[in-house]
C-alpha positions in Angstrom: 17.1 -11.6 0.8 14.3 -9.1 1.5 11.4 -9.4 -1.0 8.0 -7.7 -1.1 5.7 -9.6 -3.4 2.5 -7.8 -4.5 -0.6 -9.2 -6.1 -4.2 -8.2 -6.7 -3.9 -5.6 -9.4 -6.0 -5.6 -12.5 -8.8 -4.0 -14.5 -11.9 -2.7 -12.7 -14.8 -0.4 -13.7 -15.4 2.9 -12.0 -17.2 2.3 -8.7 -15.7 -1.2 -8.4 -13.3 -2.7 -5.8 -10.0 -4.4 -5.7 -7.9 -5.8 -2.8 -4.1 -5.6 -3.1 -1.8 -7.9 -1.1 1.9 -7.7 -0.3 3.7 -10.6 1.3 7.0 -9.7 2.9 10.0 -12.1 3.0 13.4 -11.9 4.7 12.8 -9.5 7.6 11.3 -9.5 11.1 7.9 -8.3 10.0 6.7 -7.1 13.4 9.5 -4.5 13.5 8.5 -2.7 10.3 5.9 -0.1 9.5 4.3 -0.7 6.1 2.9 1.6 3.4 1.2 1.7 0.0 2.2 4.2 -2.7 1.2 4.8 -6.2 2.4 6.6 -9.3 -0.2 7.7 -11.9 0.8 8.6 -15.5 2.4 12.0 -15.6 2.3 12.4 -11.8 4.7 12.1 -8.9 4.7 9.2 -6.6 2.0 9.6 -3.9 1.9 8.0 -0.4 -1.7 6.8 0.0 -1.7 4.8 3.2 0.5 3.3 6.0 0.1 1.1 9.1 2.2 0.8 12.2 3.9 -2.3 13.5 0.9 -3.8 15.3 -1.7 -2.4 12.9 -3.2 -0.2 15.6 -2.3 3.1 13.9 -3.0 4.0 10.3 -2.8 7.0 8.0 -4.4 7.9 4.7 -4.0 10.5 2.0 -6.9 12.8 1.5 -7.4 11.5 -2.0 -8.3 8.0 -0.8 -9.7 8.6 2.7 -13.0 6.9 3.2 -12.6 4.7 0.2 -9.4 2.7 0.9 -8.5 0.6 4.0 -5.1 -0.7 5.0 -4.6 -3.7 7.2 -1.9 -6.2 8.2 -1.7 -9.7 9.3 1.6 -10.2 11.2 1.1 -14.0 11.3 1.0 -14.1 7.5 3.5 -11.3 7.1 1.1 -9.7 4.7 -0.2 -6.1 4.3 -3.5 -5.5 2.4 -5.1 -2.5 0.7 -8.8 -2.8 0.2 -9.9 -0.3 -2.5 -13.6 0.6 -2.8 -15.5 3.1 -5.0 -12.6 3.3 -7.4 -12.3 6.3 -9.7 -10.5 6.8 -13.0 -8.0 9.0 -11.2 -7.0 6.0 -9.0 -5.4 4.3 -12.1 -1.7 3.9 -11.3 1.0 1.5 -10.5 0.7 0.6 -6.8 3.7 -0.2 -4.6 4.1 -1.6 -1.1 7.0 -0.6 1.0 8.5 -1.1 4.5 10.8 0.6 6.9 12.3 -0.2 10.3 10.2 1.5 12.9 11.3 3.0 16.3 8.5 5.6 16.7 4.8 6.1 15.9 2.9 7.0 13.9 3.8 5.7 10.4 4.9 8.1 7.6 3.6 8.6 4.1 7.0 10.0 3.0 8.5 7.7 0.4 12.1 8.7 1.3 11.6 7.1 4.7 11.1 3.6 3.3 13.9 1.1 2.9 12.3 -1.8 1.0 10.0 -1.7 -2.0 8.0 -4.1 -4.1 8.0 -4.0 -7.9 4.5 -2.6 -8.2 1.2 -3.9 -9.5 -1.0 -2.1 -12.2 -4.5 -1.0 -11.3 -6.5 0.1 -14.3 -9.9 1.8 -13.8 -11.9 2.1 -17.0 -15.4 1.4 -18.3 
């Protein structure tokens, strides 16, 4: 069965860094675009970053551009989100997701994604 297993969340102070990982099981990894989403308390789910099948094309939401970096390792079937200069408003549950890709670039629209992880909590507090 398809599983997306996230790790790396936790507590960090403002200005600190975290790296999230998501290992994908049960599908042909190279055929899927991958994305990271988050839901903060009282807010709608937000698409924050995505990467194309080969990792050559990426997109970022304005809220994280310049601070977050997405990458993928197709050999390890893993997608990463490096988060730097974290702010209190970054506190949220973070989800990885995947969808079968036939065209580029990747999308930040959650309705386009077929498979989702269970989420990992990121807390930003001093």
